[in-house]
LOKEGU-894964 format. One record per residue (C-alpha): chain; residue in one letter; y, z, x. Coordinates in Angstrom, 2 decimals, decimal comma. Example, Ala and Ser with C-alpha at 12.3 -4.5 7.8 and 13.67 -1.06 7.14 Angstrom:
BEGIN
node c A; r A; y -4,50; z 7,80; x 12,30
node c A; r S; y -1,06; z 7,14; x 13,67
END
This chain:
BEGIN
node c A; r X; y 0,00; z 0,00; x 0,00
node c A; r X; y 3,41; z -0,99; x 1,42
node c A; r X; y 6,18; z 1,58; x 1,93
node c A; r X; y 8,44; z -0,30; x -0,49
node c A; r X; y 5,81; z -0,29; x -3,26
node c A; r X; y 5,16; z 3,42; x -2,75
node c A; r X; y 8,89; z 4,06; x -2,82
node c A; r X; y 9,18; z 2,27; x -6,18
node c A; r X; y 6,35; z 4,45; x -7,53
node c A; r X; y 8,19; z 7,53; x -6,27
node c A; r X; y 11,38; z 6,40; x -7,97
node c A; r X; y 9,48; z 5,99; x -11,24
node c A; r X; y 8,17; z 9,52; x -10,79
node c A; r X; y 11,68; z 10,89; x -10,35
node c A; r X; y 12,97; z 8,77; x -13,21
node c A; r X; y 10,76; z 10,42; x -15,80
node c A; r X; y 12,46; z 13,69; x -14,89
node c A; r X; y 9,30; z 15,76; x -14,81
node c A; r X; y 7,98; z 15,37; x -11,30
node c A; r X; y 6,93; z 19,01; x -11,03
node c A; r X; y 4,70; z 18,73; x -14,11
node c A; r X; y 3,31; z 15,43; x -12,87
node c A; r X; y 2,33; z 17,06; x -9,57
node c A; r X; y 0,70; z 20,01; x -11,35
node c A; r X; y -1,33; z 17,69; x -13,55
node c A; r X; y -2,29; z 15,53; x -10,58
node c A; r X; y -3,47; z 18,59; x -8,65
node c A; r X; y -5,44; z 19,83; x -11,66
node c A; r X; y -7,23; z 16,50; x -11,83
node c A; r X; y -8,04; z 16,65; x -8,13
node c A; r X; y -9,32; z 20,22; x -8,43
node c A; r X; y -11,57; z 19,19; x -11,32
node c A; r X; y -12,93; z 16,35; x -9,20
node c A; r X; y -13,11; z 17,87; x -5,73
node c A; r X; y -12,45; z 21,60; x -6,01
node c A; r X; y -9,40; z 23,51; x -4,84
node c A; r X; y -10,25; z 22,93; x -1,17
node c A; r X; y -11,00; z 19,23; x -1,57
node c A; r X; y -7,56; z 17,66; x -1,60
node c A; r X; y -4,35; z 17,60; x 0,39
node c A; r X; y -0,69; z 17,81; x -0,55
node c A; r X; y -0,45; z 14,08; x 0,12
node c A; r X; y -3,37; z 13,44; x -2,24
node c A; r X; y -1,50; z 15,19; x -5,04
node c A; r X; y 1,60; z 13,12; x -4,34
node c A; r X; y -0,41; z 9,90; x -4,34
node c A; r X; y -2,13; z 10,84; x -7,60
node c A; r X; y 1,27; z 11,56; x -9,19
node c A; r X; y 2,55; z 8,20; x -8,00
node c A; r X; y 5,24; z 9,50; x -5,66
node c A; r X; y 5,92; z 9,47; x -1,93
node c A; r X; y 4,32; z 12,02; x 0,37
node c A; r X; y 7,72; z 13,69; x 0,81
node c A; r X; y 8,49; z 14,00; x -2,91
node c A; r X; y 6,46; z 17,18; x -3,64
node c A; r X; y 8,59; z 19,16; x -1,19
node c A; r X; y 11,43; z 19,01; x -3,69
node c A; r X; y 9,46; z 21,42; x -5,90
node c A; r X; y 6,82; z 23,10; x -3,72
node c A; r X; y 7,00; z 24,51; x -0,21
node c A; r X; y 3,43; z 23,43; x 0,54
node c A; r X; y -0,02; z 22,95; x -0,95
node c A; r X; y -0,56; z 26,71; x -1,33
node c A; r X; y 2,56; z 27,04; x -3,46
node c A; r X; y 1,33; z 24,19; x -5,65
node c A; r X; y -2,03; z 25,94; x -6,05
node c A; r X; y -0,26; z 29,23; x -6,78
node c A; r X; y 1,66; z 27,60; x -9,61
node c A; r X; y -1,55; z 26,21; x -11,08
node c A; r X; y -3,30; z 29,58; x -10,77
node c A; r X; y -0,34; z 31,32; x -12,43
node c A; r X; y -0,46; z 28,94; x -15,37
node c A; r X; y -4,21; z 29,46; x -15,60
node c A; r X; y -3,85; z 33,25; x -15,71
node c A; r X; y -1,20; z 32,96; x -18,42
node c A; r X; y -3,55; z 30,92; x -20,60
node c A; r X; y -6,43; z 33,24; x -19,69
node c A; r X; y -4,43; z 36,29; x -20,78
node c A; r X; y -3,58; z 34,67; x -24,12
node c A; r X; y -7,24; z 33,91; x -24,85
node c A; r X; y -8,50; z 37,33; x -23,81
node c A; r X; y -5,75; z 39,06; x -25,80
node c A; r X; y -6,58; z 37,07; x -28,93
node c A; r X; y -10,27; z 37,89; x -28,50
node c A; r X; y -9,62; z 41,61; x -27,95
node c A; r X; y -7,25; z 41,82; x -30,95
node c A; r X; y -6,45; z 45,45; x -30,10
node c A; r X; y -10,07; z 46,46; x -30,60
node c A; r X; y -10,43; z 45,33; x -34,22
node c A; r X; y -12,58; z 45,79; x -36,25
node c A; r X; y -14,31; z 48,10; x -33,77
node c A; r X; y -14,41; z 48,52; x -30,01
node c A; r X; y -17,88; z 47,10; x -29,41
node c A; r X; y -17,36; z 43,98; x -31,54
node c A; r X; y -13,99; z 43,29; x -29,94
node c A; r X; y -15,40; z 43,83; x -26,48
node c A; r X; y -18,16; z 41,32; x -27,12
node c A; r X; y -15,52; z 38,78; x -28,13
node c A; r X; y -13,69; z 39,34; x -24,84
node c A; r X; y -16,83; z 38,53; x -22,86
node c A; r X; y -17,38; z 35,35; x -24,85
node c A; r X; y -13,73; z 34,35; x -24,43
node c A; r X; y -14,02; z 34,85; x -20,68
node c A; r X; y -16,97; z 32,48; x -20,41
node c A; r X; y -15,43; z 30,01; x -22,85
node c A; r X; y -12,31; z 29,76; x -20,70
node c A; r X; y -14,36; z 29,17; x -17,55
node c A; r X; y -16,25; z 26,37; x -19,34
node c A; r X; y -13,21; z 24,78; x -20,98
node c A; r X; y -10,80; z 25,05; x -18,03
node c A; r X; y -12,87; z 24,70; x -14,84
node c A; r X; y -9,93; z 23,40; x -12,79
node c A; r X; y -7,70; z 26,34; x -13,73
node c A; r X; y -10,59; z 28,76; x -13,18
node c A; r X; y -11,25; z 27,29; x -9,74
node c A; r X; y -7,58; z 27,61; x -8,76
node c A; r X; y -7,46; z 31,19; x -10,05
node c A; r X; y -10,59; z 32,51; x -8,35
node c A; r X; y -11,86; z 30,05; x -5,74
node c A; r X; y -8,76; z 28,59; x -4,08
node c A; r X; y -8,24; z 31,41; x -1,59
node c A; r X; y -4,52; z 31,54; x -2,32
node c A; r X; y -3,30; z 35,13; x -1,65
node c A; r X; y -2,20; z 36,43; x -5,02
node c A; r X; y 0,07; z 39,10; x -3,58
node c A; r X; y 2,16; z 36,45; x -1,79
node c A; r X; y 3,49; z 35,23; x -5,12
node c A; r X; y 4,99; z 37,93; x -7,41
node c A; r X; y 4,78; z 35,73; x -10,52
node c A; r X; y 1,12; z 34,92; x -9,87
node c A; r X; y 0,31; z 38,56; x -9,19
node c A; r X; y 1,99; z 39,67; x -12,42
node c A; r X; y 0,15; z 37,02; x -14,44
node c A; r X; y -3,22; z 37,99; x -12,96
node c A; r X; y -2,61; z 41,69; x -13,61
node c A; r X; y -1,65; z 41,06; x -17,25
node c A; r X; y -4,90; z 39,18; x -17,77
node c A; r X; y -6,99; z 41,85; x -16,07
node c A; r X; y -5,27; z 44,57; x -18,12
node c A; r X; y -6,91; z 43,15; x -21,25
node c A; r X; y -10,33; z 43,92; x -19,78
node c A; r X; y -9,09; z 47,29; x -18,55
node c A; r X; y -7,80; z 48,20; x -22,04
node c A; r X; y -11,20; z 47,31; x -23,50
node c A; r X; y -12,93; z 49,42; x -20,85
node c A; r X; y -10,67; z 52,39; x -21,66
node c A; r X; y -11,67; z 52,18; x -25,32
node c A; r X; y -15,33; z 51,99; x -24,35
node c A; r X; y -14,97; z 54,95; x -22,01
node c A; r X; y -13,48; z 56,95; x -24,88
node c A; r X; y -16,79; z 56,50; x -26,73
node c A; r X; y -18,79; z 58,24; x -24,01
node c A; r X; y -21,48; z 60,41; x -25,68
node c A; r X; y -21,04; z 64,20; x -25,61
node c A; r X; y -22,49; z 65,81; x -22,53
node c A; r X; y -22,28; z 62,58; x -20,53
node c A; r X; y -19,71; z 62,27; x -17,72
node c A; r X; y -16,93; z 59,93; x -18,76
node c A; r X; y -16,89; z 56,92; x -16,41
node c A; r X; y -13,55; z 55,82; x -14,90
node c A; r X; y -12,13; z 52,98; x -16,99
node c A; r X; y -11,04; z 51,05; x -13,90
node c A; r X; y -14,55; z 51,22; x -12,48
node c A; r X; y -15,99; z 49,91; x -15,74
node c A; r X; y -13,40; z 47,14; x -15,93
node c A; r X; y -14,12; z 45,97; x -12,39
node c A; r X; y -17,88; z 46,11; x -12,88
node c A; r X; y -17,79; z 44,22; x -16,16
node c A; r X; y -15,37; z 41,67; x -14,77
node c A; r X; y -17,65; z 41,08; x -11,77
node c A; r X; y -20,57; z 40,48; x -14,13
node c A; r X; y -18,54; z 38,00; x -16,15
node c A; r X; y -17,34; z 36,23; x -13,03
node c A; r X; y -20,87; z 36,04; x -11,66
node c A; r X; y -22,27; z 34,51; x -14,84
node c A; r X; y -19,39; z 32,03; x -15,08
node c A; r X; y -19,89; z 30,96; x -11,46
node c A; r X; y -23,66; z 30,71; x -11,85
node c A; r X; y -23,41; z 28,29; x -14,75
node c A; r X; y -20,38; z 26,36; x -13,50
node c A; r X; y -22,17; z 25,44; x -10,25
node c A; r X; y -25,23; z 24,28; x -12,12
node c A; r X; y -27,45; z 26,91; x -10,52
node c A; r X; y -28,63; z 28,10; x -13,92
node c A; r X; y -29,69; z 24,61; x -14,93
node c A; r X; y -31,58; z 24,07; x -11,68
node c A; r X; y -33,38; z 27,36; x -12,13
node c A; r X; y -33,97; z 26,61; x -15,82
node c A; r X; y -32,83; z 30,00; x -17,03
node c A; r X; y -34,20; z 30,66; x -20,53
node c A; r X; y -30,85; z 31,84; x -21,90
node c A; r X; y -27,26; z 30,77; x -22,37
node c A; r X; y -24,37; z 32,22; x -20,33
node c A; r X; y -23,30; z 34,30; x -23,34
node c A; r X; y -26,80; z 35,73; x -23,71
node c A; r X; y -27,07; z 36,49; x -20,00
node c A; r X; y -23,72; z 38,29; x -19,91
node c A; r X; y -24,56; z 40,27; x -23,05
node c A; r X; y -27,86; z 41,40; x -21,52
node c A; r X; y -26,17; z 42,46; x -18,27
node c A; r X; y -23,45; z 44,41; x -20,05
node c A; r X; y -25,90; z 46,14; x -22,38
node c A; r X; y -28,06; z 47,24; x -19,44
node c A; r X; y -24,96; z 48,48; x -17,64
node c A; r X; y -23,71; z 50,45; x -20,64
node c A; r X; y -27,14; z 51,99; x -21,21
node c A; r X; y -27,09; z 53,09; x -17,59
node c A; r X; y -23,84; z 54,93; x -18,27
node c A; r X; y -25,41; z 56,72; x -21,24
node c A; r X; y -24,00; z 54,65; x -24,09
node c A; r X; y -26,19; z 54,01; x -27,14
node c A; r X; y -26,41; z 50,24; x -27,23
node c A; r X; y -28,82; z 49,69; x -30,11
node c A; r X; y -26,15; z 50,28; x -32,76
node c A; r X; y -22,40; z 50,18; x -33,17
node c A; r X; y -20,28; z 53,32; x -33,46
node c A; r X; y -20,09; z 54,41; x -37,11
node c A; r X; y -16,30; z 54,46; x -37,02
node c A; r X; y -13,48; z 54,08; x -34,57
node c A; r X; y -13,09; z 57,21; x -32,51
node c A; r X; y -16,38; z 58,71; x -33,66
node c A; r X; y -18,54; z 60,13; x -30,91
node c A; r X; y -22,00; z 58,51; x -30,82
node c A; r X; y -24,99; z 60,72; x -29,99
node c A; r X; y -26,18; z 60,75; x -26,38
node c A; r X; y -29,17; z 58,77; x -25,21
node c A; r X; y -31,19; z 59,27; x -22,04
node c A; r X; y -29,49; z 57,27; x -19,28
node c A; r X; y -31,29; z 54,69; x -17,22
node c A; r X; y -30,41; z 53,37; x -13,79
node c A; r X; y -27,04; z 51,62; x -13,92
node c A; r X; y -26,76; z 47,97; x -13,03
node c A; r X; y -23,71; z 47,33; x -10,86
node c A; r X; y -22,24; z 44,19; x -9,32
node c A; r X; y -20,07; z 43,56; x -6,32
node c A; r X; y -16,71; z 41,81; x -6,39
node c A; r X; y -16,35; z 38,31; x -4,97
node c A; r X; y -14,45; z 38,51; x -1,66
node c A; r X; y -10,76; z 37,70; x -1,85
node c A; r X; y -10,61; z 38,17; x -5,61
node c A; r X; y -7,10; z 38,78; x -6,95
node c A; r X; y -8,68; z 41,36; x -9,28
node c A; r X; y -10,42; z 43,30; x -6,53
node c A; r X; y -7,65; z 45,80; x -5,77
node c A; r X; y -7,65; z 48,86; x -8,03
node c A; r X; y -4,22; z 50,20; x -8,84
END
């Protein structure tokens, strides 16, 4: 491609007045195709139809472009988790189950955003807006964990809500990653991602002493204790923006 032809494409990009959005959409397409590590800043410019220098008008570098994509992803993620949680209605357990399903649904529906959020390696604490967006999304899971912790049976030590939130998030992230990479299909797992996550969470809650074979009779009511079994924990993926307890 000649310089003059590329320059004309760049001018068309500037002419539509939305170069920043065009670059974000181009990068999203590249992430969906190659992953967050599979493209360069110049690739995003080429995909958007502008010169290699044009993106610097809006982004300092490739990491800032990825940060903007991850921020937008967390904002959408928060909205979906919040709608699923619905302030714990009609009861904590039902609402919590919806949150888990919403988590997996987002990972399936928005793989490019999810990859930028969790697999890009962009340091979340280097971008205040990205950090705030990620914390708002995580706080939905933390709020659900706090409600669950409040239902701890009498005579059973109440687990820290942050610990529960991090453990349950790591389970959700693990299931989402397992199915998004195709590992589950290759191994021919006899269950869906929703079923696998539900089984993991139920085993985990039973290990903490929660009765999992029925729902609480009413909000705030204390369910009877059940004999605890060995808890099932899960580690956090390295570099996760959600891996730093406050």
